C-alpha positions as MATLAB code, in Angstrom:
seq = 'XXXXXXXXXXXXXXXXXXXXXXXXXXXXXXXXXXXXXXXXXXXXXXXXXXXXXXXXXXXXXXXXXXXXXXXXXXXXXXXXXXXXXXXXXXXXXXXXXXXXXXXXXXXXXXXXXXXXXXXXXXXXXXXXXXXXXXXXXXXXXXXXXXXXXXXXXXXXXXXXXXXXXXXXXXXXXXXXXXXXXXXXXXXXXXXXXXXXXXXXXXXXXXXXXXXXXXXXXXXXXXXXXXXXXXXXXXXXXX';
ca = [
      -1.544   51.162   37.483;
      -1.328   51.685   33.720;
       2.468   51.457   33.938;
       2.219   48.083   35.742;
      -0.233   46.771   33.150;
       2.048   47.917   30.341;
       5.022   46.233   32.014;
       3.045   42.998   32.488;
       1.894   42.954   28.864;
       5.421   43.593   27.667;
       6.676   40.699   29.785;
       3.995   38.356   28.413;
       4.852   39.395   24.876;
       8.496   38.634   25.569;
       7.607   35.148   26.815;
       5.321   34.399   23.875;
       7.706   35.676   21.204;
       9.975   32.584   21.240;
       6.895   30.332   21.127;
       5.571   32.221   18.115;
       8.936   32.047   16.398;
       9.130   28.316   17.068;
       5.641   27.749   15.631;
       6.536   29.858   12.608;
       9.374   27.461   11.783;
       6.895   24.609   11.361;
       4.577   24.124    8.389;
       1.242   22.399    8.965;
      -1.284   20.802    6.624;
      -4.659   19.161    7.329;
      -6.190   17.190    4.470;
      -9.597   15.503    4.399;
      -9.815   13.062    1.501;
     -12.100   10.572   -0.224;
     -10.697    7.189   -1.234;
     -12.795    5.060   -3.610;
     -11.093    1.659   -3.672;
     -12.172   -1.671   -5.035;
     -12.182   -4.240   -2.241;
     -11.164   -7.871   -2.324;
     -11.305   -9.909    0.882;
     -11.168  -13.426    2.265;
     -12.478  -13.826    5.818;
     -12.200  -17.011    7.872;
     -13.843  -16.514   11.274;
     -14.394  -19.247   13.841;
     -16.504  -22.228   12.775;
     -17.843  -20.675    9.569;
     -16.290  -21.649    6.242;
     -14.149  -18.975    4.574;
     -16.109  -16.182    2.909;
     -14.706  -14.279   -0.046;
     -16.048  -10.953   -1.177;
     -15.274   -8.194   -3.609;
     -16.876   -5.080   -5.011;
     -16.511   -1.407   -5.716;
     -16.359    0.926   -2.738;
     -19.669    2.670   -3.458;
     -21.522   -0.656   -3.741;
     -20.399   -1.971   -0.357;
     -19.961    1.258    1.632;
     -22.115    1.920    4.708;
     -20.024    4.789    6.129;
     -16.573    6.395    5.907;
     -14.404    9.257    7.180;
     -10.801    9.946    6.153;
      -8.316   12.669    7.113;
      -4.556   13.106    7.196;
      -2.236   15.703    8.707;
       1.411   16.684    8.583;
       3.799   18.980   10.436;
       7.149   19.742    8.822;
      10.307   21.581    9.802;
      13.458   21.445    7.680;
      14.335   17.755    7.178;
      11.853   16.445    9.752;
       8.180   15.661    9.287;
       5.451   14.286   11.556;
       2.485   12.606    9.884;
      -0.864   11.156   10.871;
      -3.617    9.375    8.952;
      -7.073    8.316   10.170;
      -9.581    6.132    8.306;
     -12.996    4.972    9.495;
     -14.767    2.426    7.291;
     -18.000    0.451    7.558;
     -18.574   -1.980    4.686;
     -20.792   -4.985    4.011;
     -21.971   -7.194    1.180;
     -24.744   -9.778    1.127;
     -23.893  -11.272   -2.246;
     -20.770  -13.297   -1.627;
     -19.820  -16.928   -1.989;
     -17.939  -19.284    0.299;
     -15.421  -21.843   -0.853;
     -18.345  -24.315   -0.716;
     -20.444  -22.189   -3.057;
     -23.112  -21.204   -0.515;
     -24.539  -17.700   -0.484;
     -23.132  -15.688    2.410;
     -22.870  -12.253    3.976;
     -19.862  -10.428    5.335;
     -19.240   -7.186    7.171;
     -16.099   -5.233    8.024;
     -15.868   -2.031   10.015;
     -13.492   -0.089   12.216;
     -10.606    2.341   12.211;
      -7.035    2.473   10.972;
      -4.888    5.159   12.626;
      -1.297    5.750   11.529;
       1.199    8.048   13.262;
       4.802    8.398   12.231;
       7.823   10.507   11.389;
      10.094   11.033    8.433;
      13.599   12.348    7.853;
      14.699   13.794    4.499;
      18.088   12.243    3.787;
      18.114   14.117    0.465;
      16.507   17.548    0.198;
      16.939   19.866   -2.796;
      14.649   22.281   -4.646;
      14.068   19.572   -7.289;
      13.581   16.496   -5.089;
      12.936   15.492   -1.470;
      13.548   11.890   -0.345;
      12.445   10.719    3.104;
      12.926    7.608    5.173;
       9.809    6.994    7.261;
       8.789    5.003   10.301;
       5.319    4.680   11.782;
       2.912    2.763   13.979;
      -0.474    1.704   12.626;
      -3.284    1.101   15.112;
      -6.116   -1.177   13.967;
      -9.520   -1.536   15.631;
     -11.795   -3.704   13.494;
     -14.946   -5.776   13.724;
     -15.520   -8.553   11.214;
     -18.577  -10.701   10.658;
     -19.618  -13.527    8.357;
     -22.971  -15.242    7.972;
     -23.412  -18.451    6.008;
     -27.067  -19.376    5.746;
     -28.195  -18.916    9.375;
     -24.774  -19.441   10.943;
     -23.121  -16.241   12.156;
     -19.535  -15.689   13.311;
     -17.882  -12.453   14.378;
     -14.567  -11.232   15.746;
     -13.219   -7.989   17.207;
      -9.524   -7.258   17.045;
      -7.201   -4.442   18.141;
      -3.523   -4.487   17.277;
      -0.523   -2.332   16.365;
       1.840   -2.817   13.439;
       5.222   -1.126   12.880;
       5.866    0.293    9.408;
       8.998    1.387    7.562;
       9.060    3.068    4.188;
      10.182    5.742    1.768;
       8.530    8.909    0.475;
       9.409   11.371   -2.284;
       8.236   14.779   -3.503;
       9.180   16.618   -6.697;
       7.803   19.990   -7.850;
       6.607   20.507  -11.421;
       6.733   24.175  -12.290;
       5.408   26.720   -9.826;
       2.047   25.232   -8.813;
       2.229   21.457   -9.249;
       3.991   18.634   -7.434;
       4.194   14.856   -7.733;
       4.750   12.624   -4.719;
       4.732    8.989   -3.768;
       5.055    6.699   -0.787;
       5.577    3.008   -0.073;
       5.808    1.123    3.206;
       5.862   -2.407    4.566;
       4.915   -3.695    8.002;
       3.643   -6.486   10.163;
       6.865   -8.523   10.186;
       5.168  -11.660   11.505;
       3.393  -10.084   14.494;
      -0.395   -9.957   14.706;
      -0.325   -9.088   11.023;
       1.683  -11.567    8.997;
       2.455   -8.857    6.474;
       1.081   -5.671    5.003;
       2.254   -3.248    2.390;
       1.018    0.012    0.955;
       1.890    2.289   -1.960;
       0.478    5.496   -3.391;
       1.207    8.063   -6.086;
      -0.210   11.589   -6.088;
      -0.241   14.883   -7.988;
      -0.911   18.178   -6.192;
      -2.149   21.501   -7.498;
      -1.222   24.348   -5.159;
      -4.073   26.788   -5.745;
      -2.765   29.274   -3.171;
      -0.164   29.231   -0.412;
      -2.848   27.859    1.921;
      -5.026   25.640   -0.287;
      -4.294   22.672   -2.553;
      -6.122   19.976   -4.493;
      -4.701   16.493   -4.976;
      -5.576   13.312   -6.827;
      -3.873    9.961   -6.567;
      -4.023    6.181   -6.429;
      -3.547    4.100   -3.275;
      -3.093    0.357   -2.748;
      -3.206   -1.389    0.635;
      -2.797   -5.110    1.367;
      -3.164   -6.729    4.807;
      -2.674  -10.395    5.750;
      -3.886  -11.152    9.294;
      -3.791  -14.529   11.065;
      -4.665  -14.292   14.758;
      -6.490  -16.614   17.177;
      -9.055  -18.160   14.895;
      -9.302  -15.194   12.539;
      -7.764  -15.143    9.087;
      -8.184  -12.044    6.928;
      -6.691  -11.208    3.555;
      -7.775   -7.701    2.595;
      -6.897   -5.626   -0.461;
      -8.070   -2.053   -1.002;
      -6.990   -0.421   -4.245;
      -8.307    2.654   -6.021;
      -8.217    6.407   -6.697;
      -8.649    9.215   -4.192;
      -9.109   12.984   -4.119;
      -8.003   15.359   -1.354;
      -8.321   18.983   -0.271;
      -5.363   20.354    1.702;
      -5.398   23.312    4.106;
      -1.925   24.724    4.858;
      -0.938   27.094    7.656;
];
């Protein structure tokens, strides 16, 4: 009996060994982060006049959750980014000067891949492609007149990304992409710059600046949205 068990365990170990070796070739990182942008928006929903709003993130924030992840092997990388936001402001003005309220909430989920067409110890350059899934609810209220809209759509993105180490423990990186291309979103673009401090092989701190612009025009809903501001992140590597 013990010989059979030993043989079975040895066989299982032999089957799992290639899987373990394959996983060992990949590097993974999960990074929760906090983005504190200034918002500028123009919302035109249904019969209501356009409502414009702006403000710092902390003044208009009702709720938020942000996390990103990456898997990398040699020249290839797989990336994902998830943002949940719930924002509102009751001190805004319409184009007619009337006091108004606006609200914006939902999720932005991005999944994509990159290929390093240049990869050296001093610099890594990647071409990237991704899909961005939007699920948003927007609302405006002008005096007692309320209008709302719910939208779900997907935008393709193409872009570039770079990474460059500074000494043994620091690294600078940046990314830019464009998307929309006249679909549900007329256009959108995004850019960020970041510096990382690798505390250990498995833990890093990062700080950066991110800018996102979205221009949506779809079935009675017009939205121009700009989010721009600093962020901080904590990365877990394994």
